[in-house]
N, C-alpha and C positions, 0 to 999 in steps of 0.2 A: 552572478554573472547568467545571462541568457547562453541559449544551447549555440554556443559559435566556435568555432576552430579555436579562437585564442582560450576560450574555458578549456577544450581538454588537451590542448600541449601545457595550458599550466597546471592542470590537475596531474597530469602524468609527470609533467618534469620535476613538480613538488615531490612526486613521489620517489621517484629517482633519488633526488636530493638527501632522502632521509624523513623530511617532514612529514608531520603528522595531516591530514588536510581535510578540512570542515565545510564540504560545499553549502550553499544555500540558494533558496528558492528565490526567483529573480522578483518577485511577486510581495516578499517581504517589505513590510512597511518599517518607518522607524522604532516602534517599541521592539520588535519581533528581532531586528536587526541587533540591537541594542542588547537584546536579552543573551541573546545566544553569544556575540563577541566579549561581553563581559565573563559571562559563566565559565569560555571557554579560556579566557584572557588569550588572545589569540593576538600573535604579533603582528603578522602580515595578515594585509587582505588584496585582493586583487578585484576589481570593479569595472564597470563602464564610466564613462562620464555623466551621462543620463543617469544611473543610480546611485551615484556618489552621494547627491541631495539628500538623500535618505539615511545617510551613516553618521550619528553624532558623535565627529570624533573626538570632541572636547568632552565626551562623558567616558571615553574608553582609555583609561590611562596607559593599559598594557600594548595598544594599539601602536607600532613604531615605524611603520611602513606600508604607506596605501599605491599600490600600484595601479594605473587608472590604465584602460583599453580607451583611447579616444582622446580628444583635445582635454589636454593639463599645461601647466607651467608646473615646471620642477622646483618646487623650494618646499621647507619644510617635509614632511613625512611623504609627499608627493613626490611617484617616478611615474616619467610615461613611459609606457609599454613600447611603444612601435620606437621610439629612441633608442630605447635600450638594446629591440632585437636587432636594430641597423649594425651596432658594432658588438653583439654577443660570439661569440666564439662557436664555430662548429664543433667543437671538441666538447666531451663532458666526460668526468670522472663520476661515474656512478658509486653513489654510498651503498655498499652492502649491508642487508638489515638482518638480524634474526629472526624466526619464523613467530617471535613471541613479542616485536615492537611493534609500536603504536605504527595503524597504517591510516585510517578516518574515521571521524568523528560527526557520528548523524544525531540532531537534537529530534526528540520527538515529544509526542504529547501522551500523557497518560490520564487515568481516570480524573483526576483532580484538574487537568488543565493545565498544569506548572510545565514547560519542556524541559525536558531533561539530556545530555548528554552522554549518548552511547557508544561506547569505545570498541572500534574492532582493531583484529591486529594482522599481521601479512600472511598468517597463518589461515586464515579465510579464504585465503585463494585457491586452496585442496578442494574446500568444497565446492566454491567457485567451477573450475574445471569437471568435476564430476554431475554435478546436476545440470552444467551444460551439455554434456554427453549424455545422459540417461533421463532427464527431465527434456529438458528443449530440444534435445535429440539433433543437436548443431553440427555440423560436417563441414569441409572447407570449402564446398563450392556453393553453402548455403548464403544467400541475402536476407539478412536479421533485422529483424524492425521492434525493439521495443519501445513503445510509447511514451513511458514517464520519464520524465524530467530528473535530471543527475542531483536535484537538490534534498531526493526522497534515494533513499537504501534502494530500490527498484531501480532506479535510474542510474545507479554506479557500480551494484553486484552485477544487474543483469543487461543494463545499458554502456558498461565500460568495459569491466573486467572478464565475466563469463564468456560475452563472445569472441573478443580478442585473445583471451588465453588460448583459446582451440581455432583460432585463425580463420574464424567466418568474418566476410563483409557484413557492416554495421550500418545502417540506416541511421542517421539524425537529423529529425525534421522538426524547429521549434513552431511556435506560433499556438493557437489556441485550436480545439476541437471543430472540426468542421467538416460533415461527412463524405462531403465532393471531394475535399484534400483529402483526406486520410483514400479513400479507395482510388484517389489519380497517385497517390504515393504506393501505395501496392501495386498497380498496373506498370508505372515510369520507370522502376529499380526493379521489377519481377521479385517484391519479397515473397520468399520462399515458409517463413517462418516467422511469426506475428506475436509479441505478449504484449497484453494490453488491461482492460479491467471492465470489469463488469457495467460499472455505469456507461464506458463508450460502446460498449456491445449494444446496450440498451436504446441507449440515443439512437444507434445504427438500423435498430428493429424500430423506430419512431419517425426513421426516415424515409420509410419504405422501401419495399422491393423493386420498385421501378429505378429507384436512383441508381440501385446497386449494378441495374443489368445494362447502365452505360459505359461501365467498365468489363475490362478483362482483367478478373482476380483468378486464372486459372493456374499460376504459379504457385500460390499456396498450398502447402500441403501438412502444415502442423500448426495449430492455434493454441494458444494459451491465456490462460487468465490468472490475475492478481489482483492483490488489493482488500480485497472484500468478500465474502463469501458469492460461489455461482450460483444463479437460481436455474433449477432445473431447466426452465421455459428457456432460458438464454441458450442453452446447452442443444437443445430440441432445435431452436431458430441457428444455431448454426450446422446443425447436421441438415438440415430442410435446405441452407440458403449455400454454403458452401461442398454438400457434401463432408464434412467433417465435424467430427465431435470437438468442443472447447475443451481443454485439459484445466482442473482448478490447481491449485497452487498453495499451497499455505506455508507460511512463514510471517515473521514480522521483524522490525529492526534488531529486537534484541537477540534474532537467532544467524543473522548477519546472511543467512542462505537459505534456498528452498528445503524446508525440514519434511512435509507431507505434503504429497500430490500423485496426481493421476498422471503415470507415463503411458507414452504411446504402447508399450508391448501389454498394457493390461486391460480389461474389460471397465467400461466408465459404468458408474452406478450414479447417474445424475442425482446432484445434489451433494455430492459424497467430495471429503478433501483428498480422499484416496487413503495412500499407504505410506507409512515411512520410506524415506530413502534407505538405500542401502549401506549399513553400519549404523544407522540411528535408531535409537529404541524409544517406543513412544505409548502412552499410558492414559487411561482415566484412572484417575486416583482421588482420593479423599482428601481432607485438610491433614490429614496426619502420614501421606506419602504412600497410604496402601493401595492395592489395586481393587478397581471396582470391575463387576463380572461384565458384560456383553449387556448391551440396550440399559445401562445405568449412566444417567446423566452427571458427571462429576468435572474436576479438573484437568483438563488437556496438559498433560506435561512429557516433558524430554529427560531424558538420562542426561546429567551433566557431562560435559567432556568431548560434545560434538567440533571438528575444526574451525567452525565459523562461531563458535558461540561470543558473543559479549564478554569483554574481559574487565570491564569497568562503566559503573556510570560516574561521568568528570565529575570529579570534586563530591561525591555523597556515597561512601562506601555503604555506609547504612541503609541506602535504598538498591544497592547494587544484591547486599545480600539477603534483600526483603524475598529475591525473586527465586529463592531456594529453599526447598521445605524436606523435612524427613526424606532419607534413603537418597539423596543425593538427586533430587528431581527437580526441574525448572518449572514452577508454574507458569505457563504463560500468558495466565489470565484470562484465557477463551474457556467456556463452557459446551463440552462434545460428549459424545457417545460415540463408541466403538461396537459394530455389530460381530456376529459370528465369523465372518469372512478377514477380521483385519481391517473392515474399512474404516475411517471417522468421519464421524458427522458431526460437524459444527453447529452451534445451538443458541450463541450469543455470549458477549463477554460475561465473566462470572457474575460482575456489579450487574448486568445486564438483566439477569435471569429475573422474571415474574413470578411470584407466589400470588397465584389467586385458587382462593376457597381452597386451598390446600394442596393445590396442583402445581407444578414448575412448568413453567412455559419458557420456552427460546426463542425470543424476538423472531431470529432469523426463518423459524421454521412457518413463523406466522408471514413474515414479510413474503416469504416464497409462494405462500399458496396467495396471497392477496394479488402478486403480480401477475398469475395466472387468469386473472380476472380479466375481459377483454377489454374493460374503463381504464384499467389501471397502469401507470405507467413506471411509476416508485412509490415506495411505500417504507415507512420508520413504524418501529413499534417500541414502545415503551409500555412500564407499568405507571399506572394513577393510585397513590392511596384511597384506599375505601375501606369505610368503618366498619364493613359486613364481612366483605372477600379478602380484606388485609391488602388487596389491589387488585386493579381492573385493566384490560387491555385500552390502550388507546392506538390508534393508528393515524401516523400523517400521512396523506395520500396526494398524489400530483397524479393529474387525469391525461389520457391519450389526447391528443387531436380530434375535433369532432365530439367529445362528450362535454358535458353542462353537470357541474355541481348541484344536488337536490337531496331530500331526505328520502324518496324513493329509492337512490342508489343507493346510499349507506345501507339500507335494508337488505337489497339486492346484495351485495357485497358482505353484509354478514351473512348472510344464509347464506352464501356460496363456501365460504370459509367454515361454517358449522357443519354442513354438509359435507365437506370435503377433509376436513381437518379434526375438528369434534368442538361440540360446544362449548367448553369451556375456554377453547382458544379461540374464539371469535371476539374479534374486538367489542365493545360493549361501547366504546366511543369512535366516532371517527372525524377528523377534521381536511378537510381540503385546502393545500396549500398551491401556490402556482410552481415553487420550488422546495427541495430539501435541502439543510444545512448538509455540506459534505465536505471532506479535505479534499486538497489538488488530487489526492491518489486515489479520489473515487468513494470513499468511504462514507456512508452514512453518519454524521456526526450524533449519537444516540443522545450522547449527556447535554448538548445543545437542545434540543427536542423536549427533552426533561427537565431544565433548566426556566425554558421560555414557559413550560407549563405550568412548573411550582414557582415561577418569580423568583427566582435565585441567578446568584452571579453566574455569569457562564465561563467563566475562566478563561485561559487563553484561546485566542481565535484566530490567530497567525496563519495558521494551515486552513484556515475557511476558505474554498472554492473564492465566493464572492463575496 
């Protein structure tokens, strides 16, 4: 379903009836839809007449009812949404649920590329409320805009549940990204709190300061980021442009809500994920679940039992149990370190960390340095096998408008990283691309870059932006 009033009516209505809901992204094609509906064994689907053609109904034996928003003849499994709404009762007997009853099923891809269903329960809303207050800083009189679509966990946890649980006004806008439209939305509705993604902020940077000056954005008082690590350069841009720091937040589909964040009340260390929210215990641990001292890279882990923790991987108990390591830690799959002040610093996915000539290098650290170079718009970094060094660093780069790819530019970029970071962290290979493969939530898909480089299968690409 697209972001339409009908989507939100159905989502909240189904939850009130006690159903588990599973939002699907409107750009999914037939294969992605089939995989998710088949694995979830969904019995009811709500979609539009335009999107219905992508649903392989004959291949979905569990699907009994298809409610269509738009023109449809009621026969077989098909139900006309508007026709039924005309005669629907105005009264509803709500199904009261226990805190551990299933609420929402979100599908996400792991490093293998195979999508898996992550189940959250009603208890998660405790954390949605608390983080809406202490991280988003939402108040009754706020006008809040989360730019994520509801097909992703951010678009439900913080695009539906959190703002409405605390009584904020929630702006919902569909369509594709456009700098003019986004700035106009902030001006038109007087947005005060804005939650978006680093990719969007970088695209706004690329649109130039001249465009922004055409709009009145003075209502903004708090800006946050989610979806991928926030480069320091974007934080500095936010301060220069809006006189506001952009606050990074770290969490994932499996955590269900924000876990480590930069709060309005704390000092910002640009590039840091921040600190755990109150009540959350986080640490950097080794593979045996033992804590590591400050500045040692290891597994970013969360102590089991927070309110919004996933309760199952749908139809895959073995996969669910694999997330937990000794001493009751949830291993996030992210590599990070903690400094002496308790701030966490993301370094990459554990399976993305590069071992080059005996040194461990986090790809995000290199990517952050690369995007500080004036010509670089975006960068994705991977490790490539090398007979001498084990791995070498390769960077895939998109350039800002007005710059042209050349061997000389490669040398300048390599020298910039070498002088600003370390010699061993400088990419030995650079490839210029027109676009980087990203998920629709803005994460650079390093596994796809690596698959392309090594000529391996890319796995599931249903979350690919384009």
